[in-house]
FIPAZA-421161 format. One record per residue: x, y, z of N, C-alpha, C in turn. Coordinates in steps of 0.02 Angstrom, whole numbers, padded with zeros to 5 digits, always signed. Each point is the difference from the previous one (the first is absolute). Example, Ala and Ser with C-alpha at 12.3 -4.5 7.8 and 13.67 -1.06 7.14 Angstrom:
REM FIPAZA-421161
+00660-00284+00390-00045+00059+00000+00045+00060+00000-00018+00053-00036+00042+00059+00003-00039+00055+00037
REM end
This chain:
REM FIPAZA-421161
-04725-00743-01227-00066+00019+00028-00033+00049-00048-00064-00010-00016-00036+00041-00045-00018+00065+00036+00005+00056-00036-00018+00063+00031-00072+00003+00023-00042-00041-00027-00071+00004+00018-00016-00029+00067+00049-00033+00034-00013-00033+00064-00026+00051+00050+00041+00053+00012-00027+00057+00038+00051+00056-00011-00022+00061+00011+00038+00057-00022+00071+00005+00025+00012-00024+00060+00066+00007+00029+00043-00062-00008-00026-00052-00032+00038-00064-00005+00066+00006-00037-00001+00033-00056+00060+00005-00042+00059+00033+00036-00008+00064+00023+00055+00031+00036+00019-00035+00063-00047-00028+00036+00017-00036+00060+00047-00060-00013-00023-00042-00049+00041-00059-00012+00067+00015-00034+00001+00053-00040+00063+00021-00029+00050+00019+00054-00026+00038+00048+00044+00022+00056+00023-00059+00042-00046-00044+00015+00019-00056+00040+00048-00047-00034-00006-00005-00065+00044-00042-00038+00070+00030-00002+00005+00065+00005+00066+00030+00001+00042-00027+00057-00037-00015+00054+00035-00026+00059+00013-00074-00003-00038-00037-00041+00008-00073+00001+00022-00030-00066+00013+00042-00051+00024-00027-00062-00053-00010-00052+00014+00017-00063-00049-00006-00054-00004-00069-00028+00054-00038+00001+00005-00062-00038-00041-00057+00031-00004-00001+00067-00034-00055+00032-00038+00024+00060-00044-00041+00021-00040+00017+00060+00046+00006+00060-00017+00048+00044+00041+00011+00058-00034-00023+00066+00040+00004+00054-00024-00018+00065-00012+00068+00040-00061+00011+00019-00018+00063+00031-00024-00013+00073+00030+00038+00046-00023-00002+00070-00046+00057+00011-00058-00011+00029-00049+00053+00013-00011+00010+00075+00012+00061+00024-00010+00016+00069-00055+00053+00001-00064-00020+00009-00056+00044-00007-00021+00035+00066-00042+00051-00008-00033+00032+00056-00074-00026+00002-00027-00010+00059-00066-00029+00005-00054+00051-00020-00061-00022-00004-00058+00043-00016-00004+00015-00072-00025+00060-00017-00011+00021-00070+00067+00002-00038+00055+00010+00034+00065+00000-00033+00011-00068-00035-00020-00053+00033+00012-00066-00030-00044-00011-00061-00061+00027-00001-00042-00008-00058+00032+00030-00062+00035+00057+00010+00034+00031-00056+00060-00043-00025+00041-00024+00047+00056-00041-00020-00023-00067-00032-00057-00026+00026-00023-00064-00021-00012-00002-00075-00028+00053-00027-00015+00004-00072+00064-00005-00041+00053+00029+00026+00066-00003-00035+00029-00071+00007-00001-00027+00060+00026-00065+00012-00038-00053-00044-00063+00005-00008-00037-00045-00041+00025+00001-00074+00014+00059-00026+00026+00006-00068+00070-00029-00007+00040+00008+00053+00068-00028-00003-00002-00077+00001-00047-00028+00040-00008-00072+00003-00023-00024-00069-00047+00038-00030-00026-00019-00068+00059-00001-00051+00048+00040+00012+00057+00002-00047+00056-00047+00023-00015-00047+00044+00043-00053+00021+00060+00021+00043-00008+00056+00033+00052+00017+00049-00013-00037+00063+00051-00019+00036-00007-00035+00062-00004+00051+00057-00055+00000+00035-00013+00051+00052-00005-00035+00067+00034+00031+00050-00005-00023+00070-00022+00062+00042-00053-00009+00038-00026+00054+00041+00016-00016+00073+00028+00047+00034+00018-00008+00075-00050+00041+00038-00038-00033+00045-00053+00035+00039-00002-00026+00070-00022+00043+00047-00011-00026+00070-00060-00047+00002+00004-00042+00051-00056-00048+00010-00066+00034+00013+00003+00058+00031-00061+00038+00017-00006+00057-00050-00052-00001-00040-00012+00052-00050-00073-00002-00021-00020+00051-00035-00068+00002-00027-00006-00041-00068+00040+00018-00046-00007-00029-00066+00064-00024-00032+00059+00011+00031+00063-00011-00032+00010-00072-00024+00019-00006-00065+00017-00065-00028-00057-00044-00015-00062+00021+00015-00056-00044-00011-00028+00005-00071-00034-00051-00023-00032-00003-00064+00047+00000-00058+00064-00015+00012+00050-00004-00054+00033-00069+00002+00010-00028-00059+00034-00069-00003+00075+00014-00006+00029+00022+00056+00072+00016+00000+00032-00026+00065+00066+00004+00002+00036-00022+00060-00007+00056+00054-00027-00018+00055-00009+00050+00056+00041-00024+00058+00046+00039+00025+00038-00016+00060-00024+00046+00057-00017-00031+00054-00024+00037+00058+00047-00003+00057-00007+00046+00044+00040+00004+00062-00045+00022+00058+00011-00026+00059-00042+00015+00057+00017+00069+00027-00051+00035+00028+00009+00066+00030-00032+00000+00069+00014+00051+00040-00019+00002+00071-00071+00023+00009-00029+00037-00046-00069+00025+00014-00052-00041-00038-00062+00006+00022-00055-00040-00028-00038+00045-00049-00048-00031-00037-00041+00035-00047-00045+00050+00036-00017-00016+00064-00042+00045+00038+00036+00065+00015+00065-00004+00016+00042+00060+00013+00006+00041-00065+00011-00036-00054+00008+00034-00063-00066+00039-00019-00055-00034+00010-00066+00031-00014-00012+00061+00046+00019-00008+00064-00011+00056+00046+00041+00062-00016+00064-00012-00017+00041+00059-00018-00021+00033-00063-00019-00041-00048-00023+00030-00065-00065+00035+00008-00044-00026+00041-00066+00032+00011+00009+00068+00031+00043+00005+00049+00014+00061+00032+00030+00051-00050+00044-00023-00041+00031+00042-00052-00052+00025-00049-00041-00047-00026-00049+00018-00052-00056+00043+00028-00024-00015+00062-00053+00041+00030+00024+00070+00012+00061+00007+00021+00028+00067+00010+00004+00039-00064+00020-00034-00054+00004+00034-00064-00068+00025-00024-00053-00039+00012-00066+00020-00020-00026+00059+00040+00013-00002+00066-00028+00051+00045+00040+00064-00003+00067-00007+00008+00042+00060-00001+00060-00016-00044-00008+00002-00065+00053-00017-00047+00061+00045+00008+00059-00032-00004+00063+00036+00006+00007+00048-00058+00019+00059+00014+00005+00051-00051+00073+00016-00022+00046-00034+00030+00070+00010-00020+00037-00064+00009+00058-00008-00031+00043-00060+00006+00023-00007+00073+00014+00056+00031+00025-00002+00069-00053-00026+00048-00062+00023-00008-00053-00022+00044-00018-00073-00014+00010-00022-00062-00014-00071-00016+00053-00043+00034+00064+00020-00005+00053-00041+00027+00002-00003+00075-00026+00052+00033+00003+00003+00073-00068-00015+00031-00051-00016-00041-00067-00014+00024-00018-00074+00000-00060-00012-00024-00028-00067+00005+00038-00052-00044+00034+00023-00050+00034-00048-00046+00060-00033+00033+00031+00031+00049+00064-00023+00026-00006-00069+00030-00050-00013+00044-00005-00063+00034-00013-00057-00050-00044+00015-00050-00013-00052-00051+00062-00019-00040+00038+00050-00021+00059-00015-00039+00055-00028+00045+00002+00016+00062+00049-00032+00046-00011-00076+00001-00065-00018-00001-00018-00071+00000+00023-00033-00067-00010+00035-00057+00023-00026-00063+00076-00005-00005+00033+00051+00023+00074+00000-00002+00029-00057+00039-00031-00016+00058+00025-00052+00045+00002-00068-00032-00042-00012-00053-00001-00063-00034+00069-00020-00028+00039+00052-00017+00065-00016-00033+00047-00035+00049-00003+00016+00063+00044-00034+00048-00020-00075+00004-00066-00013-00003-00023-00068+00001+00024-00038-00061-00001+00034-00058+00021-00032-00064+00073-00024+00008+00042+00045+00023+00073-00017+00004+00016-00045+00059-00047-00006+00048+00011-00048+00053-00018-00071-00021-00032-00006-00056-00014-00067-00030+00061-00020-00042+00048-00034+00033+00063-00017-00031-00008-00046-00062-00050-00045+00005-00011-00046-00056-00024+00038-00062-00043+00049+00011-00026+00039-00055+00055+00044-00030+00040+00031+00042+00055+00041-00022+00051-00041-00042+00015-00058+00023+00044-00044-00038-00030-00018-00067-00063-00013-00002-00034-00013-00064+00007+00058-00048-00012+00061+00025+00005+00059-00042+00070+00009-00026+00050-00015+00040+00071+00008-00020+00017-00049-00054-00027-00060+00005+00021-00052-00047-00045+00000-00064-00051+00041-00003-00046-00002-00058+00024+00043-00057+00048+00046+00011+00028+00041-00053-00053+00035-00041-00035+00043+00031-00052+00037-00035+00031+00053-00046-00035+00014-00055+00023+00052-00046-00020+00071+00023-00052+00005+00036-00023+00065+00024-00050-00007+00056-00008+00053+00038-00051+00004+00054-00052+00051-00022-00063-00021-00001-00055+00045-00017-00035+00017+00065-00005+00064+00017-00020+00019+00065-00044+00061+00003-00035+00007+00055-00037+00061+00015+00037+00038+00053+00016+00062-00011+00043+00039+00045-00031+00011+00069-00066-00007+00005-00032+00009+00066+00016-00058+00046+00019-00057-00030+00027-00057+00038+00075+00005-00008+00032+00037+00046+00072+00018-00008+00044-00062-00002-00026-00056+00026+00040-00061+00005+00024-00022-00070-00040+00013-00052+00021-00019-00068+00064+00034-00019+00010+00060+00020+00063+00036-00014+00059-00034+00038-00015-00017+00062+00053-00032+00039+00017-00069-00029-00051-00040-00022+00013-00065-00029+00043+00010-00065-00018+00048-00041+00038+00010-00062+00072+00017+00013+00011+00042+00051+00069+00020+00015+00039-00058+00033-00035-00042+00038+00031-00059+00034+00020-00050-00053-00042-00010-00050+00013-00050-00053+00043+00028-00056+00010+00066+00001+00038+00032-00054-00027-00013-00070-00065+00008-00007-00030-00008-00065-00038+00065-00020-00014+00012-00064-00036+00059-00020-00070+00001+00029-00025+00060+00013-00066+00006+00028-00044+00043-00045-00065-00016-00001-00049+00037-00041-00055+00021+00047-00013+00066+00003-00055+00028+00042-00059+00014-00042-00059-00015+00029-00063+00024-00028-00036+00039+00051-00018+00064-00015-00032+00043+00048-00030+00059-00034-00046+00033+00033-00029+00062-00025+00031+00058+00032+00011-00001+00065+00035+00052+00037+00051-00033+00049+00048+00038+00019+00050-00022+00049+00000+00047+00058-00002-00028+00062+00004+00043+00057+00064+00042-00002-00006+00062+00024+00059+00043+00012+00037+00018-00066+00064+00010+00006+00039+00028-00055+00040-00054-00036-00016-00064+00012+00045-00053-00021-00004-00014-00077-00053+00023-00031-00004-00012-00072+00051+00046-00036+00010+00060+00026+00050+00044-00028+00070-00025+00008+00014-00026+00060+00069-00024+00014+00011-00069-00031-00051-00042-00002+00007-00066-00028+00010+00001-00076-00032+00048-00033+00004+00004-00073+00052+00053-00021+00023+00041+00047+00044+00056-00016-00036+00048-00047-00065+00005+00006-00042+00044-00038-00022+00059+00039+00025+00059-00011-00019+00058+00041-00074+00020-00010-00031+00024+00056-00066+00027+00000+00003+00070+00030+00011+00050-00041+00012+00070+00025-00057+00022+00047+00017+00020+00059-00053+00016+00049-00038+00064-00017+00025+00041-00045-00033+00061-00018-00055-00015-00053+00001-00063-00028-00045-00016-00055-00041-00064+00013+00027-00045+00042-00033-00064+00010-00023-00004+00072-00066+00004+00015-00024-00006+00069+00014-00067+00030+00007+00000+00065+00010-00063+00036-00067-00037+00004+00004-00067+00009-00061-00043+00006-00043+00025+00056-00066+00005-00010-00051+00021+00048+00002+00073+00016+00042+00038-00035+00002+00074+00014-00059+00036-00027-00033-00028-00052-00059+00029-00034+00017+00064-00038+00065+00011-00011+00021+00058-00039-00004-00015-00077-00008+00049-00038+00004-00005-00072+00073+00015-00023+00016-00014-00064+00069+00012-00022+00011+00076-00009-00055+00039+00001+00008+00076+00001-00008+00025+00070+00050-00013+00041-00002+00019+00071+00017+00074+00010-00033+00028+00051+00019+00068+00019+00067-00002+00038+00029+00056+00015+00064+00003+00036-00008-00036+00068-00051+00015+00037-00009-00029+00065-00010-00076-00005-00038-00021-00051-00007-00073-00010+00064-00034-00015+00043+00033-00040+00067-00029-00013+00042-00005+00064-00005+00052+00041+00036-00003+00064-00026-00056+00041-00067-00009+00005-00028-00055+00037+00019-00068-00029+00006-00004-00066+00020-00061-00034+00072-00019+00022+00044+00051+00006+00068-00015+00023-00003-00022+00074-00042+00030+00042-00004-00019+00070-00025-00073+00006-00048-00016-00042-00028-00070-00001+00056-00048-00017+00039+00015-00049+00055-00044-00020+00049-00008+00056+00018+00055+00034+00047-00006+00056-00030-00041+00055-00066+00004+00009-00034-00043+00050+00005-00075-00018-00007-00013-00064+00006-00069-00023+00071-00024+00016+00049+00038-00014+00071-00021+00013+00010-00013+00074-00035+00038+00042+00009-00010+00072-00037-00062+00027-00063-00009-00026-00043-00050+00032+00000-00069-00036+00017-00001-00065-00004-00064-00036+00046-00054+00031+00064+00017+00018+00037-00051+00034-00029-00028+00063-00037+00042+00037-00037-00022+00060-00055-00047-00020-00039+00013-00052-00052-00044-00021+00025-00067-00022+00057-00002-00034+00024-00062-00028+00054-00032+00044+00006+00024+00063+00055-00025+00044-00003-00076+00010-00058-00027+00011-00005-00074+00008+00028-00037-00062-00022+00023-00059+00022-00031-00062+00075+00005-00010+00032+00058+00014+00070+00008-00013+00040-00036+00055-00026-00003+00059+00034-00038+00054+00003-00074-00019-00053-00027-00024+00000-00071-00021+00046-00010-00059+00000+00047-00049+00045-00006-00058+00073+00000+00022+00014+00044+00048+00069+00006+00027+00024-00064+00035-00050-00031+00038+00017-00065+00031+00014-00054-00051-00043-00002-00052+00005-00052-00050+00064+00009-00043+00015+00061-00018+00057+00014-00045+00065+00011+00039-00008+00004+00067+00058+00009+00045+00040+00063-00019-00036+00051-00015+00033+00068-00012-00056+00051+00006+00018+00061+00022-00054+00052+00006-00031+00012-00068-00067+00000+00001-00038+00008-00063-00050+00056+00007-00007+00042-00048-00053+00052-00004-00049-00018-00054-00056+00034-00001-00048-00009-00053+00028+00021-00068+00042+00051+00001+00034+00023-00063+00042-00058-00028+00034-00037+00044+00039-00058-00022-00044-00053-00034-00057-00013+00028-00046-00053-00026-00031+00022-00067-00020+00061-00004-00034+00023-00061+00050+00015-00057+00060+00014+00016+00051+00015-00055+00019-00060-00040-00015-00060+00027+00020-00061-00035-00050-00022-00053-00061+00031+00000-00055-00022-00043+00019+00008-00072-00012-00054-00041+00019+00001-00070-00052+00035-00043-00064-00014+00013-00054+00026-00041-00057+00022+00045-00028+00059-00014-00058+00025+00037-00058+00000-00048-00049-00041+00015-00065+00000-00038-00050+00044+00037-00017+00055-00029-00043+00049+00032-00071-00007-00025-00046-00017+00042-00070-00014-00018-00041+00063-00008+00022+00040-00047-00035+00062-00014+00021+00020-00071-00022+00059-00021+00017+00022-00068+00030+00071+00004+00044+00015-00046+00035+00063+00005-00046+00060-00006-00058-00008-00031-00046+00056-00005-00036+00015+00066+00005-00049+00049-00029+00013+00064+00050+00026+00052+00061+00004-00021+00054+00019+00046+00025+00070-00014+00032+00031+00048+00030+00064-00011+00065-00009-00043+00013+00048-00043+00060-00004-00041+00063-00008+00041+00037-00053-00011+00062-00013+00036+00044-00046-00040+00066+00006+00009+00047-00042-00041-00014-00074+00013+00003-00039-00052-00009-00071+00004+00066-00034-00015+00024-00041+00045+00061-00038-00011-00015-00064-00041+00051-00028-00035-00012-00056-00044-00034-00062+00034+00015-00009+00065-00028-00061+00032-00070+00013+00029-00029+00058-00012-00069+00014+00022-00046-00008-00061-00052-00042+00007-00045-00015-00052-00073+00010+00022-00036+00044-00034-00071+00009+00012-00037-00060-00035-00038-00036+00039-00035-00058-00027-00075+00009+00001-00026+00057+00023-00069+00012+00004-00029-00038+00059-00065+00010+00012-00033-00032+00057-00020-00071-00016+00004-00043+00050-00022-00070-00007-00054-00009+00052-00060-00020-00024-00055-00009+00046+00002-00070+00032-00038-00007+00055+00000-00065+00033-00033-00054-00043-00048+00022-00043-00034-00049-00042+00009+00021-00072-00001-00050-00044+00008+00013-00072-00060+00043-00025+00016+00052-00035-00053+00043-00027-00037-00032-00057-00062+00020-00009-00041-00026-00055+00018+00035-00064-00010-00033-00057+00013+00030-00065-00050+00057-00011+00024+00049-00035-00041+00059-00016-00057-00023-00047-00057+00031+00009-00055-00017-00043+00012+00029-00071-00033-00028-00048+00009+00022-00070-00029+00071-00009+00035+00040-00039-00020+00069-00012-00027+00006-00070-00056+00032-00006-00030+00012-00067+00020+00067-00023+00032+00004-00057+00021+00062-00028-00053+00027-00048-00022+00062+00006-00049+00029-00043+00033+00050-00049-00018-00001-00060+00028+00047-00049-00051+00053-00015+00024+00061-00003-00046+00053-00014+00022+00035-00066-00051+00010-00042+00015+00032-00064-00008+00076+00005+00042+00037-00033-00006+00072+00006-00040+00027-00059
REM end
C-alpha cells in the first residue's frame, strides 16, 4: 500500500498484517459498531479489500449503515428489536447529551447511555443463537477479528473462536485499556476520561481523580453486565470485561501521542492518528516567497 493513500493506512495495515501473516492475504472477520463507528472502520476495511485480503463482516439484520456500500461478504443474523426501537433509544440518548451532557464517566454509564448500550449488547445473544452462522464462523478459520470495543460482542467472538483480535478505538470506557494493555496510567498524573482535569492537577484534583477511578471500578461491571452475562453463557465459564480485553493482540488508537497525557505505551498499542469519515482533500499548492536582506 502506498503511503499516499491516507495518513493512517501504513501503520493500520502493518498492524493488521501482523495478525494475518505477511506472505499472503489473510481472512479477516469484522464485528463493527453501528453509526459513525462503522464509517471509521469502513475506510480501513476498504484498504484491506484493495490489498486482496478476504473480509467477512457480521452484522445484525437491523442497523443503520452496517455492511452497506461494500463489495464484501456480509453475514447477518436476526435480532428481537426493530429499527424504530433502535432509533428511539438513540434519540433519547443523543437528545439528553445535547441538553444535559454527562460530565463524568459515572454519570454517563448510569444515565441515558445505559439503555441504548443494553440494546447493542443484546445483539450478541442473537448472534450466537444463530447456530448456522456460528458454525460458519467456526469452519471459516479466520486469521484475526477486527472489532470496535463499543460492540463488546467482537471480543466475545474472538475469544470463542480463539483467534487474535485487533481493536480500533479512540477511547475505551472505564479502566479496561490499562488492564487490557497492562499499561499503567498513574492517577496522580493522568486524569480520568471526562474529568476535565489537566495533567498538572492540584492535590484535591488528584484525590478526586482517585475517587473517580474507584467509582469506575465499582460501576463499570454494572454497566457491562449484560455483555459479560452473554459472554459467560457463550463461553460456558464466568467472564469479566478484564478477561475479554486482556486477549486483544493489537490496539489501534485513533489519536496522536501529542494529544494525549504522557503515559507508558505498551508494544501492542499503536497511535494511528485520526481517520475522518470522508477522504480529505489534497492541500493546495503553497507559494514560497524569498526575501533578500
